[in-house]
C-alpha positions, -999 to 999 in steps of 0.1 A, spaced: -35 -801 -902 -33 -809 -866 -58 -790 -844 -42 -772 -814 -60 -772 -781 -59 -741 -760 -48 -752 -725 -64 -721 -709 -98 -731 -723 -117 -751 -697 -149 -771 -702 -177 -761 -678 -198 -790 -665 -235 -783 -661 -246 -780 -625 -283 -790 -621 -306 -779 -593 -341 -793 -585 -363 -772 -563 -390 -799 -561 -373 -831 -572 -403 -854 -572 -425 -829 -591 -398 -821 -616 -392 -858 -622 -429 -864 -627 -432 -836 -653 -397 -842 -668 -377 -811 -662 -350 -796 -641 -357 -763 -624 -322 -748 -631 -290 -755 -649 -258 -735 -644 -230 -736 -669 -201 -713 -662 -215 -679 -653 -248 -686 -670 -279 -700 -653 -311 -710 -670 -342 -712 -648 -373 -731 -659 -406 -712 -657 -419 -710 -621 -456 -715 -615 -477 -711 -584 -476 -746 -568 -470 -763 -535 -443 -789 -528 -466 -817 -540 -471 -799 -574 -507 -787 -566 -517 -753 -580 -520 -726 -553 -537 -692 -553 -562 -704 -579 -579 -674 -596 -555 -648 -580 -529 -637 -605 -511 -613 -582 -506 -640 -555 -496 -665 -582 -470 -639 -594 -457 -635 -558 -455 -673 -554 -435 -676 -587 -410 -649 -575 -407 -666 -541 -397 -699 -558 -373 -681 -582 -357 -663 -552 -350 -698 -537 -333 -709 -569 -313 -677 -572 -301 -680 -536 -290 -716 -542 -265 -702 -567 -256 -672 -546 -275 -648 -568 -302 -622 -565 -327 -606 -589 -299 -581 -596 -281 -609 -615 -311 -616 -638 -305 -606 -674 -336 -621 -691 -371 -625 -677 -399 -640 -698 -434 -640 -685 -462 -661 -699 -498 -654 -688 -533 -666 -696 -547 -631 -687 -526 -603 -701 -550 -575 -690 -548 -587 -654 -510 -591 -656 -507 -556 -669 -528 -544 -640 -505 -562 -615 -471 -557 -633 -462 -529 -609 -454 -555 -583 -422 -562 -603 -409 -529 -590 -404 -546 -556 -384 -574 -573 -362 -554 -596 -350 -525 -575 -318 -516 -595 -327 -523 -631 -351 -544 -651 -338 -573 -672 -346 -578 -709 -374 -601 -717 -408 -607 -732 -444 -608 -719 -465 -633 -738 -502 -639 -736 -509 -676 -740 -539 -698 -743 -529 -722 -715 -501 -733 -693 -493 -768 -679 -523 -769 -657 -556 -749 -662 -552 -733 -628 -519 -717 -636 -524 -681 -648 -487 -670 -649 -453 -686 -655 -420 -668 -651 -386 -680 -665 -353 -664 -660 -318 -663 -674 -290 -652 -650 -254 -641 -655 -233 -643 -624 -199 -627 -628 -171 -649 -615 
């Protein structure tokens, strides 16, 4: 039986985006990949452009730094936090995160995405207290 190909079905090519190309190359990841209307964004941590941890010991400021980087990635794709459909948060200090979680109300002003909050033993570097990853759907 000969397989028929649907001519209206198009193959989407991944579009990669590096926020900090040298750091991402050193650690072996890409910060975001867009395929069609879906964007997957690697976990953001509180670091400077050289990859050094920032706001050491201050979970709230680390969270703000994560959202600042995520905002840059979203803007690259013409998106906002309103387009986020999944947010997963990893933290080494869940009680402190729960204490500061209200800050998210300034990020998600229309609705909250789905997601998980996970307490973890450690992140990539010992100074990192929080990592936030996103999935985005951008209607065409």
